[in-house]
N, C-alpha and C positions, 0 to 999 in steps of 0.2 A: 713949335706950336705949344701954347700954355693951356693946361687944363684948368678946370674949376677949382681944384685943390691947390693951385699955385705951383704944381710940379711940371717942369718942362720935359720934353722927350729927351733932350740932350743930357739933363741932369737926373734922369730917372734911376740910373744905376747907382749914383752916389746917395740918392734918397733911399733907395732900397737897402743899401748897406747900412746906412745910419739907422733905419727903422729896425732892422734885424738886431743891430747892436743894442739899441734901447730896449727892445723886447727881452733880449738875453740878460741885460743888466737888471730889469725889473724882476725877471724870474729868479735870478740869484738872490736879490734882496728879499723876495717873498719867502724863499727857502730859508734864509737866515733869520727870520723872525723867531723869537723864543716860543717855546711850547706853552709856557704859563703866561701868555699875553693877557688872558682874562683876569689873572690876579693883579697884574700891574695896572690894568684899566680900572679895577675896583678901588685902588688906593690912590690913584692920581687922576683927578677930574680933568685936568688940562690934556693929559695924554688920551683920555677917553674921548674928549671932544675932537681931537685931531684924527683919531682912528675913525670916528663916525663920519667926519667930513670927507676923509679919503675914501671910505667905503662908498659913500653916496656918489662921489666923482667916478669911481670905477664902474658902479652900476649904471650910471647915466651914459658913460662912454660905451659900455657893452650893449646897452639897449639901442644906441644910435647905430652901431655896427650891425646889429641884427635887423634893424629897420632898413638899412641900406642893402643888406643881403637879400631881404625879401623883395625890395623894389627892383633889384638887378634881374631877378627871374620874372619874366613876363607871366609865366603860369601861376606865380604866387601873388601877383598884384591884386587879384580879385578877392583875396582872402581878408583884406582889411589890414591896415598898418597899425602898429602899436598894440595889438592884442596880446602878442607873445612878449612879455617883458619880465625882467628880473627885478622884483620889488624888495626882496630882503635876502639875508643869508640863507634862509631856508629854501628859497627858490633856486639859489645857486646849487645847493646840495641835491635838491630833488629833481630839477628840470635842466641840469647842465647838459646832459647828453642829448636830450630831445631838442633843446633850443640852440645850443652852441655847436655841438659836434656835428649834428645833422646839417646845419646850415653851412658849416665849413666844408663838409664833404660835397655838398651840391655846388658850391663855388669852385672848388678844385676840379670837379668833373666837367663843369662848363668851360673852365679854362683849358683843360686838355682837348675838348672838342674844338674849341676855337683855334687852338694851335695846330691841330691836325688839318683843319680846313685851310688855314693860312699856308701851311707847308705843302698842301696838295696831297696829303696822305688819305684824306677822307673826302669823297665827293658827295655832294647833295644828291638825293634820289632824283631820277629823271621825271618821275611821276609823283605828284604831291600825295602824301599819305593821308593828310587831313584836309580835304577840300573846304573851301569857304562855305559858311552856312547860308549865305545869301543865294547861292545857286540852287534852283529848284529842279532843273533838268538833270537827269542822271546820265552819265556818259555811257555810250554804247560799249558793251562788253565784246572784246575781240574773242574769236574762238580759240580755245586752248590748244596749243601746239605742244604735244608731249614730246619729250626728248626720245629720239629713236624712232619716231613715227615718220613714215614716208608715204607719200601718195602712191597707191598701188599702180597708177598709170605710169609713174616714174620708176618704180621698182621693177616692174615687168610689163613691157609694152607688148601685149599679146597680139595686137593687130599688125605688128611689123612682119614683113616677109624676111626669111632667113637670108642675110647678105652673103653667106658663104656659097650660096648657089651660083652667084655671079663671079666668084673668084676664078681666075685663070688656072691657078694651081689648086686643084681640088684637095680637100683634106683626106689624108690617108689614115684610116682608123684600124688598120690591120696590125698584127704583131710583127710585121717585117721590120728589121733593123733600120734605123734612121741614120743618114749620112748627110753632111753639109753639102750644099750645091752652090757654093759661092762662086761667082763668075770672075771676079777680079779681086786681088789682094792688095789693098792700099797699105802704105807705110810698112812694107814687108822687109824684114831682115833676112829671111830665108824664103825660097820659092814656095808657091802653093803646093800642098801635098807632101811637105817635108815631115811634119810632126803628126804622124799617125801611129803613135805607140802609146801603150797604156803605162801611166806612171805608177800604178799600183796603189794609189791613194783613194780614200773614200770620196766619192763625188767628182773625181777627176777622170775623164775618159780620154783616150788617146786621139780621137778624131777632132781635135780643136785646132783650127787653122792658125791661130795666133798664140799657140802655147809657147813657142820659142820667144816671141816678142814680149810676152808677159813675164816669163821667167828671167829674161835678161833685160829688164827695164831699168833705165837710168832716169830717176825722178828729177824734175827741175830744182835748182838750188834754192829758189825763193820759197819752196814748199817747207823748208826746215827753218825758216825765220819768222819771228813774230811780226804781226801786222796790225794795223788799225782797222777794226771791222768797219766795212763800208755799208752804210745804211741804204737799203733799197728804196726806189721811188715809192711814193704813196700808192697804196692799192686802190684807193678811191679816185685818185687823180689821174691814173693811167689806165690803159686797156690793153688787152692781149690781141695779137694778130692771128687771125684764123687762116690756116694753110690748107687748101684743098685742091690746088692745081700744080702741075709741074713747074710753071714759071714762078709761082710763089715759093715753092720749095727751093729753087735755085737761088732766089734772093735771100732766103734765110740762111742757106749754106754759105753764101758770100760773107755775111756778117759774122757767122759763127767761126769762120777761119781766123778772124782777128782776135778772138777771145782767148784768155788763158785759163778760165774756169767756166764751166757750164753746169747747170742743174737740170736733171732729167727725171721725169716720172711718167708712168704708164697707167692706163685704165684698161682692164681686161674684162671679157664677158665669157661666161662658161655655162650658163643655164640652158641655152638652146644650141649647144654644140657639145660633141663628145670630148674633144681635146681642148676646146676653147680657142679664142682668137683675140688679138689686140684691137681696140677700137679707137684709142686716143693716145697721143703723146704730147707731153708738156715739156718745153725747153725754155730755159731762162739764162740770160747772161747778166751782167751788172746793170744793164739799162733797159732791156726789152724782154717781153714774154711772148712766146709763140705756142699755139695749140694746133697740132697737126692732125688732120682727119686721116686716120690710117685705113679706113674703109674705102676712101676715094683714091688714095695714093699707095695702094698695097704693092704695086709692082715697081714703084720708084724709090721705096724706102731703103733699099740696099745701098743707095748712094751715100747714106749717112755713115758708112764705114770710113769714109775719108776723114770725117771729124771724130768719130767715136774711137778710132784706132790710132789717132795721133798722140804719141806719148808726151808732147809738149802741152797738151790741153788736159786739165784735170776734170774728170767727169764725176760730179757729186750726185750720189743717189742715197736713198735711205731704205735699208732692208732690200738689197738688190738681188737676192738669191732667185726669186721668181722672175724678176724683170730680165735677168741675164738669159734665163731659159726661154722665156717668151720671145725675146728678140731673135734668138737663133731659130726657134721653131717656125716663126712666121716669115722672117725677112732675111735670115742669114746675116744678121748684124751682130758684131762683137765689140767689146769695150776693152780698151787698153788704158792703163793709168786711172784706176777707179779709187775713189775715196768714199767709203760707206759710213755715213754718220751713225748708223746703228752700232757698228763696232766701236766707234769712238765713245758713245754713251755707255757702252758696257765697260770699257777700260777705265772710264772716269767714275764708275760706281754710282751712276744715277739711279734713283729709286725706280723710275719708269723709263722705258726706252722707245716709246712710240713717237712718231713724227708730230702728233698733236701735242705731246708733252714738251717737245723741244720748241715748237712754235709758241706755246704759252710761256715757257721759261725765258726765252731770249727776245721774243718779239711782242709779247703781250697780246697775242692773237689766238683766238679759240676757233678753230674750224668746225664747221657743221659736218660731223662724220656720218650723218644719215645718208649723204649722197655717195658714200663709199659702196653701198649696195645697190646703187641705181643702175638702170639699164642704159649703158653707154652706147647702144646702137641707135638711140633716138636722134633723128635729124629733122629740123635743126635743134640744137641743144638749148634747153631753157637757160635763162640768164643766171639763175642760182647755181646750176650745175657747172656753167662756165667759170663762175667766180670760185667755186670750190676747187675745180681742177687747176686753175691758175694759182691759187694760194699754196699748193703743194710745192711749187718750185720758185715762187716769187721771193720768199724769204730764205730759201735753202742755202744760198751762197753766204748770206750774213750769218747764219747758224754755223756754216763751215768755218768761217773766220774765227768765231768765238771758240769753237771746239778745238781748232788747231792751236790757238793760243793757250787754251787750258791744258792741252796735252804737253806743250813745251814747258809751261810753268810747273806742272806737276813733275815732269822729268827733272827740271833744274832743282826743285826742292828736294827730290830724292837724292840727286847727285851731291848735294851739299852735306848730306848726312855722312858720318865717318864709316858707317857699315856698308855703303854702296860700293860695289866693285864691278859693275857691269860695263860692257864695252859701249862707248859713246852714250853715257847715261842722259845727256841733255836731249837726245832724240829717241830714247828707248820706247816710250809709249807711242809716239807718232810712227815709228818704224813698225811696231806691232800692228797698228791700225792698217798701214799700207800692206803689210804682209797678209793679214786676214782678208783685206779687200781684193788682193791679187788672187787668193784662193777662191774667192767668190766668183771673180771674173773668169776663172778657168772651168767653171761648170758648163756642161753641155746638155742638150736635150736628149734623153734616153727614154724610149718607150717601155712601159711597164707591161709585160705579158700577163695575160689572165690565167691564173692557176686554178683550173676547174677541179683538180684532184684533191689538193690540200687546202685550197682557199687562202693561200698566203699572199702577201703583197698589199699595197695600199687599197686596191679595189677588190680584194678577195672576200669570199663569203665568211671565212673564219675570222678575218680581221674585223669585219663589220659586226659579227656576233659578239666578239670580245669587247668591242667598243660599246655596244648596247647591253653588255652583261647578260647575254642569253646563253646560259650554261648548257642547256639541252641541245642547242644548235651548233655548238662549237665542235671542232674536230676532236675525235676521241671521246665523244659522248656515248650514250647508251647504244648498244648494238642490236637490241631487240626491243619490241614493244612499241608503245606510242611515241616515245622519244626518238627512236630510230626512224619511224615513219615521218615525224615532223621534220627531222633533219634532212631526210631524203627530199621531201617536198621543198624545203628551204633552199637546198643546194640547186635543185633543178629550176626553180623559179628565179633564183639569183642569176643562174647562167642564162636563162631566157632573157632577163632584163638586160644583161650585158650584151648579148648578141643583137637584140633589137636596137639598143642604143647605138651600137656601131653601125648597123645597117641604115638607120634613119638619121645618123649624125645628130643625136640628141644626148643630153646628159642623162645619167641614170636617175637622177632626182626628178627630172621632167618625165621620164618614161614611167617610173613608179616610185613614189616616195617610200622611204625606208619603213615607216610605221605600217603601211599596208603590206609590205613584203613580210614582215614578221607576223602580222595578223593572219595572212593566208597560210603561212607555215604552221602556226599553232592551231588554227581551226580551218582545215582545208575545205573549201566549198565543194558540194557534190554536183551541182548543176549550174547553168548559166545565170539563173536568177540569184542564187546565193553568191556567185562570184561578183556580179555587179552590185549586190547589196553590201559588199565589204566597204566600198567607197561611199562614205556617207554624203559628203558635200557634192562632189562631182567626180565622175569617172575620167581618169586621164585619157587624152585623145588616142594615144597609141594602144592603151589597154582596151578601149572600146572598139578600135578598128581591128585588133588582133585578139579578141576575147576568146574565140574558138580555139585558136592555137594555144593560148595560155591555159585554157581548161584541160586540154589534152596533156599538157605538161604536168599539171597538178595531178591528174588521174594516174599518169605513169609514175609519178613520185609516190603516190599512195600505194600503188600496186607493188612497187619495188621495196618500199619501206616495210610493208607487212610481210613480205617474203623474207626479208633479212639479207644481210650481206654474205652469209655463209651458205646460201642455197646451192650455189654451183659446187661448192666443196662437198656438201652432204650428198648431193645427187651423184657425184663422181664416186664417192665411197660406197654408196648404196648399189649402184650399177656394177661396181667391181666385185662386191662380196655377195650380191643377191643370188647369183647362179650357184655359188659354192654352198650356200646355206640350204637351198632347195635340194640340191643333189645329196647333201649329207642327210637331210631328213628323209629322203625317199629310199635310200639304200643302206643306211646304217642305223643301228639301234643303240648307239652310244648315248651316254647321259648328256642331256642338254642343259647348259647353264643359262638361266633366264637373264642374269645380269650382263652376260657377254653378248647379248643380241645387238645388232647395229642400230644406231638411232634412226628414227623416222624423220624424213624431211618434211618441211612445212609445205612444200608445193603439192599440188594435187597429183602430179604425175608420179612423184616418188612415193607418195603415201598410198595411193590406190593401185598403182601399177598399171600395166597394160594387159588386161586379160581378155577373155572371150566375152562378147556381149551376152547379156542375159536373154534367156529364151522364154521368160515369163510372158504370159498373155496379157497381163495387166499393163495397160498403156497409161503413163502419167504425162500430161502435157508439160513441157519444159520450154522456157523462153530461150530462143537461140542467141540472144544478145543481152548483155548487162549494161546498164547506164554507167556503172562505175568501173568495171573491168573490161568492157567491150565484149567481143565474140570469143568465148572460151570453150564452148561445147561443140564437140565434133559430131557431125551427123552423117558420117560415112557408112554407118550400119543402120540405116533406117532412122527410126525415132528413138533409138537407144543411145545413151552416152557411153561409148566403149571405154573412154578414158577414166570412168569412175567405177568400173567393174573389174574383178579379178577372179581367177579360178585357182590360183596357187597361194598357199599359205605357208609361211615360214615355220609354223608349229605343227600343222596337220598334213602338209604336203598338198598334192593335187587331188582333192577329194571329189570335186564336181566332175572331174574327167573320168572317174571310175564307172564301170557299168552298173546300171541299176541304182544310180544315185538318187536319193530322195530323203525325206525327213527321217524315216525309220532307219534306213541304211546308213545315213550320215551319222545318226546318233550311235549306232552300233560300231561304226568305224572309229568314232571318237573314243568309245570305251575300250576298244581293242588296241588302240595305238599305244605303244610303249612310252612314247614321249608324253602322252596325255596322263598316263598313270604315274610317271615320275613327277610330273608337274603337280598333280593333285596331292601326291604324298608329301611333296616338299611344302606345299601350302598348308596342309593339315598339321604338319609337324611344328609349324610356327605358331599355331593357334592354341592358346592355353586359357582356360576359364577358371578363376579362383573364386571361392574355394571349390575344391572338387567334391563330388558326392561320395560318401563312404559306402562301403559294401553293405547291402541290406540283406539281413537273414530272411530265408523263406518263411512265410507265414503258413502254419499248418491249417489254420481255420480262417481262410479269407472271408467266408460268408458271415462270420460274427461281426465284421466291421462294416456294418451297413451305413450308408450315407457318407462314407469316407472316400475321398478321391484317391484311386489307386494309380500308381505310376507304372506305365507299361515298360517292359524291357526295351531298351534302346538297342537297335541293331548297329553294332559297331563294325560290321563287315563292310557296309557300304562305304564308309569313310575310314580307310585303313590308317591306323596310328592316331585316331582322333579320340580325345577323352570324352567321358560321359558328361552330358549337359545336365543342369539342374532345372527342372520344370518350374514354371511360375504358376502358383495357385492363387486365384483371386481371393480377396479377404472374405467375401460372402460365402465361399465354399469351405473355408477353414473351420475346424472344430475348436471350440473354446477349451479352456483347461478343464472345467468341470465336466463338459460333455465327453471329452476324451477319457477322463477318469472313470466315467460310468461304463464305457465299453471295454476298458482294459480289464484284464484278468486280475483277480484279487492278489496274487503273489507278485504283481508287477508294480514297481515303484516309478512314479512319474516325476520327472525333474523339469520344472518350468522356468526356463530363462534366468536362473539364478535369482529369483524373486523371493522376498521374505513372506512368511505366512504368519497370520495372527494366532496367538496362543489362546487356548480356551481358558476361561477364568478359573475353573476348578482344578483341572489337572495339569495345566501348563503345557499340554501337548495339542498339536493341531490335529483335527479329525476331518477327513475327507467325507463330504456328504454322499450318502448312498452306500457306504461300505458297512458290512456286517460286523467286522472286527476292527478295532482301532489300528491305525497305521503305526509303524515304528516311530520312535521318538525323532523329532526334528529339532535341530539346533536353531533357536530363534535368531541368534545373531548372524548366522551365515545363511540361513534359509536353504540348506542342503541336507538331503536325507542321508542318514548314516545307516548303511546296510551292507551286509556281506554279499548281496546279490550282484550279479554282473551289470555294469553300467550300460544302459541302452544308448544307441547312437542318437545324436541330436537331429530333430526333425525341423528342417528349415521351413517347411510349408505351414507350420502351426504358429509361427511368430510373425510380427509385423515386418513388412518388406519396405525397402526404400522406394519401390515403385508405387507404394500406397500413399506416399506423401502428396499432399495437395497444398503447394505453397500459396496459391491464391486464397484458399479457404483460411489458412493460418493467418495470412496478412489481414483478411477481413475481420477475423476474431480479435486480433491484436488491436486493430483500429477501433472496434466497438468497445473493447475494455478501456482503451485510453480515453475515448470520448465520454464513456460513462463515469470514469474517474474524474475527468475534468469538469463535467457538468454537475458533479455531486455537490461541490461547494460554491457554485456560481462562478463568475468570471474571476480570473486570477491575474495578478501582476507579479510575475516571478513566482516566489513561493508564498506570497502573502495574499490572503483573500481581499478582494476589493470591498470598499465600504458600501453600505446600502445606496442604492441609486438616488433615493430622495435626499440623502445628506451630501452627495457628491455634486449635485447640480447647483448651479448658481441661481438663487431665487430672484434677486433683483440687482440692478447695477446702480451706478451713481445717478442721482436724480437732482435736477435743478428746479428751483421754484422762483417765481417772480413775486416780489412783495411790493405792494402798492402803498 
């Protein structure tokens, strides 16, 4: 086909090569032009005319190319042709980048887009981004379907009855050991019951019926050869076969016996069951897909052992650790010759190892993983859930072929390197995948017992607290106080939830969600209303039905938590040493050490003891029952609580039992007790008041000191070993310095707090007012009288005391002085006074006028 330019498609390559050679030759010639071309042009008119003609030709050709580039882009056609032109040399210098370079970039970008569309690398959008302007009707907006959002009716079908109620073999939720109950062993190399020994490896238990067959497996030879991956049939053009009757199951088994590889996947439900159960099984060979209803064929599924234990058939699963355990738990079905694609992706160092990533990598198929969390008990299943279940196995054999080839190719590439010295390097990676898959198939179902003491294990209370990072609720937390009480409530409520879930055959999440469990532990409710108020949206069905039982568990946890874990130990030590202490106090006068007394228990029985009931006539009404602690008050002695009274004291002995016991006799007995005297002496010896009062000389003329507060002699016999206290004299009753000087005798020299005195202008000596004769000279610099007389003791009652300080008054005085200082010079900005208000205000703004 010939184009308008005269270039044929068959000769386009030759034309392109000639064009590039011409452009290269012109570029070289332009570079070879002399720098002083303007000089030669000025001296040669002919050369100047040729240069101008050639320049006009180049500019014309360039403008034509720019015009063609503008018309090639439909978006640029409306801007007008010929407007962007190069008129002179100055235009080339100024507008070369905006006119030439930008146009070339747009052409090259459009060329790349067209090539991608032609090669299939870029597909046009399914929905037009820019709809035509002529349409006036707006298309209806479809509701947004957020990724990860699933219809609540599909995620949890609350209206469905529990199917496990109709199972012939009821679920066993106890901690009793589980053993396989397989009735017939297909494809056996050793008889049933031969391999019941522990191998001593993690995850492998000895009660696996096919342990010998898996350990001595001979893989088919074709497994170690490269193959051409076989594309599965179209997912849209085919459909899966639903298996729900024994006849349909037998027909499926007949076809599976002819296969060499099958793909298997399972769908499990665990929300409305304690141990969970299988609901669906997907099986695919190279041509067909089957979906088996495990709820309807629960008693016939054990027949699959004929296919699943055949070593000639490769069973391909992805992440089969849970599937292996579920098949044994529900149906006694085992797998021999397993190929786990998860282990293959790990050895090939893929960045992600999920089945969805393998489907996207090899099959360009993205499954909707929202239905992974769907309720697979729904019958009949919606079409979208059937398609999702089918996609898990429909492409799995094709992925298996690609992974096996990749493992063999990687092994061969490693074997070609001179550093490789492994045994059979061409099969090394494939052998590792088969070995790991065999270890996975050797797993068996083992019940996990509930550890109520330490909270260990997958379902333990300590494991859950560590997962939620609740430090106060973990094992080894605080032993006393609020933390101990919260942990005690948490442990008991967690145990209650575990027990109820086992009894009702419900999951612990359905019985009580974890967030409510921690909320109850951290803030234990005191009554039924507070308990039901914890659940904001809706109260779980089992909690509502057994709320009274749960409330009693919480109260018991609060009671035990407040008592502490060492109550029993303290009570035992107290009961053991109590009688010895009482006997020693009653019969011996030895010195008693207060620090060696036994600690008191926190319980009411160990603290108050069990004494005789009080005989007081005062009757105080007491409630016989507490809403938090229950019935704790004994009424065996009438209306008196005998458990809260005692007649025996570890310090004073049995005082109330003595004849004539009463307030006066009891006080006299206390004072006569040698233990009481020793205790008082010990307490008084540790009390010291600083500074101590100096010895005061007797005043021969006490009547001359009128108006002065006299300190009475303190009787120190009442408190043996106790030092004399300093009395506090209010400031209003104290004598000032001048008043005290008036009442002092003339030969007495007063020393006032080391204060300086003013000198008299004439003599340079201070004179006390009211004296007949001048006082001895005083040193003005020190303010201390110099005399040979004996120094009098310092009188603390005459000077200011720390008890006289009034911080509130001082703060108010400081605030007033500060405000007065601030208001003195007007408002301040930092340390600079603000300008007058009239000068700081804006008088007028910008004004606009209209002139006519």
